[in-house]
Structures are given as C-alpha cells and as structure tokens.
C-alpha positions as CSV (number, residue, x, y, z in Angstrom):
1,F,0.5,0.2,0.5
2,L,3.0,2.3,0.7
3,S,4.6,1.5,-2.5
4,G,4.1,4.5,-4.2
5,Y,6.0,6.9,-1.4
6,S,3.3,9.1,-1.0
7,P,2.9,9.5,3.5
8,A,-0.4,8.3,4.3
9,T,-2.4,8.1,7.8
10,L,-3.2,5.2,9.5
11,A,-6.7,5.4,8.7
12,E,-5.7,5.5,5.1
13,V,-3.6,2.1,5.1
14,V,-6.6,1.2,7.3
15,D,-8.9,1.7,4.4
16,G,-6.5,0.8,1.8
17,T,-5.8,-2.3,3.0
18,R,-9.5,-3.5,4.7
19,L,-7.3,-4.3,7.7
20,P,-9.0,-4.0,11.2
21,R,-7.2,-0.4,12.6
22,P,-5.7,-2.6,15.7
23,T,-4.1,-5.2,13.8
24,A,-3.0,-2.2,10.8
25,H,-1.6,-0.3,13.8
26,R,0.3,-3.3,15.6
27,L,1.7,-3.8,12.3
28,L,2.7,-0.8,11.8
29,S,4.3,0.4,14.3
30,A,6.5,-3.6,14.0
31,L,7.6,-2.7,10.8
32,E,8.8,0.8,11.9
33,K,10.7,-0.4,15.0
34,H,13.0,-2.4,12.3
35,H,12.9,0.9,10.1
36,L,11.0,-1.0,7.4
37,V,8.0,1.6,8.3
38,S,8.8,5.3,8.7
39,R,6.4,7.6,10.5
40,Q,6.6,11.4,9.7
41,E,4.2,14.0,10.8
42,G,1.9,11.0,12.1
43,R,2.1,10.0,8.8
44,Y,4.5,6.4,7.0
45,V,6.0,5.9,4.5
46,L,8.5,2.9,3.3
47,G,11.3,3.6,5.7
48,L,15.0,3.5,4.4
49,R,15.8,0.1,5.0
50,L,13.0,-1.0,2.5
51,L,14.0,1.1,0.3
52,G,18.1,0.7,0.7
53,W,17.3,-3.2,-0.3
54,G,15.1,-2.2,-3.2
55,N,17.5,0.0,-4.6
56,R,19.7,-3.1,-4.1
57,A,17.7,-5.4,-6.4
58,A,16.5,-3.6,-8.5
59,G,20.6,-2.3,-9.2
60,V,19.5,0.8,-9.4
61,G,19.5,4.9,-7.7
62,L,21.7,6.2,-5.5
63,V,22.8,3.5,-3.2
64,E,24.5,1.3,-6.8
65,R,25.7,4.5,-8.5
66,A,27.6,5.4,-5.4
67,R,29.0,1.5,-4.9
68,P,31.8,2.5,-6.9
69,V,33.0,5.9,-5.8
70,L,33.1,3.7,-2.3
71,E,35.6,1.4,-3.9
72,G,37.9,4.1,-5.1
73,L,37.5,5.8,-2.1
74,R,38.0,2.4,0.2
75,D,41.3,2.0,-2.1
76,E,41.9,5.3,-1.7
77,S,42.1,5.7,1.8
78,G,42.6,2.2,2.9
79,E,39.8,2.0,4.4
80,S,36.3,0.7,5.4
81,T,33.6,3.2,3.6
82,Q,29.9,3.9,4.1
83,L,26.7,5.6,2.6
84,Y,23.8,6.3,5.3
85,L,21.3,7.9,5.2
86,R,18.6,10.0,7.3
87,E,15.3,8.0,8.6
88,G,14.0,10.6,11.7
89,E,16.9,10.6,14.3
90,H,18.4,7.7,13.2
91,R,20.6,6.9,10.3
92,V,20.8,3.9,8.1
93,C,23.7,2.6,6.6
94,V,22.4,2.1,2.7
95,A,26.2,0.6,1.9
96,A,29.6,-0.6,2.8
97,V,32.7,-1.4,1.1
98,E,36.0,-2.8,3.7
99,R,39.1,-2.3,3.7
100,V,40.4,-6.0,2.2
101,T,43.1,-6.8,4.3
102,G,44.4,-5.9,8.1
103,L,42.3,-4.7,10.8
104,R,39.3,-2.9,10.3
105,D,36.2,-1.3,10.7
106,T,32.6,-3.2,10.0
107,V,29.2,-1.8,9.6
108,P,26.7,-3.9,8.0
109,V,24.3,-2.5,5.8
110,G,20.9,-1.7,7.3
111,A,22.8,-0.9,10.4
112,V,20.7,1.7,12.6
113,M,22.5,4.8,14.5
114,P,22.4,7.6,16.1
115,L,22.7,10.8,14.4
116,S,23.8,11.5,17.6
117,R,26.7,9.7,17.4
118,G,29.8,9.7,15.0
119,S,30.7,12.0,12.0
120,A,28.2,10.7,9.6
121,G,25.4,11.4,11.9
122,K,26.9,15.5,12.4
123,V,26.7,15.8,8.9
124,L,23.0,14.3,8.4
125,L,22.1,16.9,11.4
126,A,24.3,20.6,9.5
127,W,22.7,20.1,7.0
128,A,19.2,19.5,8.0
129,S,16.7,21.5,6.2
130,G,14.8,22.7,10.0
131,G,18.5,24.0,10.7
132,V,20.3,24.2,13.8
133,D,19.7,27.1,16.3
134,D,17.6,25.6,18.7
135,R,20.4,21.6,18.9
136,P,23.1,22.6,22.3
137,D,25.7,21.3,20.0
138,A,24.2,23.8,17.0
139,A,27.9,25.6,17.1
140,E,29.5,22.7,16.0
141,L,27.4,21.4,13.9
142,R,27.3,25.2,12.1
143,G,31.4,24.7,12.2
144,I,31.0,21.4,10.3
145,R,29.1,23.7,7.7
146,V,31.5,26.2,8.0
147,R,34.6,23.5,6.9
148,G,32.1,21.0,4.5
149,W,33.6,18.0,6.5
150,A,32.8,15.8,9.7
151,E,35.3,14.2,12.4
152,S,34.5,11.8,14.4
153,V,36.4,10.1,17.4
154,A,35.4,7.0,19.0
155,E,31.8,9.1,19.6
156,R,30.3,5.7,17.4
157,E,32.5,2.6,18.3
158,V,35.0,3.0,20.7
159,G,38.6,2.5,19.1
160,V,37.0,3.4,16.2
161,A,37.8,7.4,13.9
162,S,35.5,8.2,10.6
163,V,35.7,11.1,8.7
164,S,31.9,12.2,6.8
165,A,30.9,14.4,4.3
166,P,27.4,15.8,2.8
167,V,26.0,14.5,-1.4
168,F,23.8,16.4,-1.7
169,G,20.4,16.7,-5.4
170,E,20.5,18.5,-8.4
171,D,18.1,20.9,-5.7
172,G,21.1,21.6,-3.3
173,R,19.1,19.6,-0.6
174,L,21.3,16.8,1.0
175,R,20.6,12.9,0.5
176,A,23.0,11.9,2.2
177,A,26.2,11.4,4.3
178,V,29.5,9.6,2.9
179,S,32.3,7.9,5.3
180,A,35.4,6.2,5.7
181,S,36.2,4.6,9.4
182,G,39.1,2.7,10.3
183,P,40.7,1.9,14.2
184,I,42.4,4.7,16.2
185,S,45.2,3.5,15.8
186,R,46.0,4.3,12.2
187,L,43.7,7.4,11.5
188,G,44.9,8.9,14.7
189,K,42.7,11.7,16.7
190,S,42.2,13.7,14.3
191,P,41.3,11.8,11.0
192,G,40.2,14.7,9.3
193,Q,44.1,15.2,8.4
194,R,44.5,12.3,6.3
195,L,40.6,11.3,4.9
196,S,39.4,15.1,5.0
197,Q,39.6,15.5,1.2
198,L,39.3,12.5,-0.5
199,V,36.2,11.8,1.7
200,V,34.9,15.5,0.4
201,G,35.9,14.2,-3.1
202,A,33.9,11.2,-3.8
203,A,31.0,13.3,-2.1
204,R,31.2,15.2,-4.5
205,E,31.6,12.3,-7.8
206,I,28.9,11.1,-6.3
207,E,26.7,13.6,-7.1
208,S,28.5,14.3,-10.4
209,T,27.5,10.6,-11.5
210,S,23.6,10.4,-10.0
211,G,22.1,12.5,-11.7
212,D,18.8,13.9,-9.6
213,I,19.5,12.0,-6.3
C-alpha cells in the first residue's frame, strides 16, 4: 500500500488494506521498530532500510551509483567506506565497502545508528532542512557546515575514527553522507587531516554521477 511513496495516515492504511484498525496499527508499529516503515508527522512511508533493499535489488538509484565511488575511496584511503541516509533521528547504512585486509571497521548494510554519535550523523544534522539553531550542539554543527566535513573519534564505537561529507542533490538539498572509517590506532585523533580531502572528493563524485538524486 505504501509502495507509491506517498505518506499515508493510519486511517488511509486501514481503508487501503481493509485491515482492522488495531491490526494495522500493530503491524505498522512492528515495521517502524525495524525501520521498514517510517512515521513522519503522523503519516507513514516506506522506511529507508526497505528502500535500500529495493534499490540494491533493482540495481539502480543512488546506492548502486555510489558503490564504485565507495570502492575508489576505499582504495585511496585504505579504510572502510559507507553511505548513510537519514531516517528520523537515526541514520541507516545503505552501502558499505570494507578494507580488504588487516584491522578494519565493519558496518553492515542496514545498520541503524543514532544521529547524535559519529561523523555521518553530524553531517546529516548539520545540513538538516530545519536548521540547527535550536540544538545544544548548534555551534559544532555550524562549524561543520563551514568546513564542509565532519570527523569523530570513539563516538560511535570505541577505538574507531571516521570522516564524513555531505552528498547533495541537484536541488542543493542534502541526500546522504559518505564516510571513511577505521581504527584510531591508524587514523589518529584527527582523522580529518588524512581523510577529509578524499571523502569530500568522493561526495562530489557521487553527485556528478548520480544525476537528479
């Protein structure tokens, strides 16, 4: 019923599926818990995890077009790379390419993480359409916007550092965050010094190859 990507209220889902209202609500709540459905201002849409599966199955879309760029970033940086999309107050890993050998950071596709921890979450917050002025970390997020990338050290996971940059659509709106991550023992406590230029370059390459994303 939600496959048309148009947000639907609970009442509309009930009408469209002819399920009893309690049953529809229970099913939607379960799907939302697993990020297969997302609720936005009282309306339900397909969740990013489900949309990501659909993109990979069809072999089209931002995820597939970004994959060669992620592989190139992995090869240039020597670290694992990821692409994240925002879903509410969380981020979802929709594509990941691991470092081939040695100690590495592994993020499974479909992993759901809070926006409040990690460089990708900071990027997705810094360029949020609603602005950042009312957030307690507004000063940090404004600095990220000025710099054009974010870094984190041991925020998402102990021993892991990362650098992320925003990916924009043709309309100038934020679409995703691209990241490179690895052990602090290799990247140090200022991973941006080593990775920021590569990650920002990868973000621009995704934009140039993805058309209207």
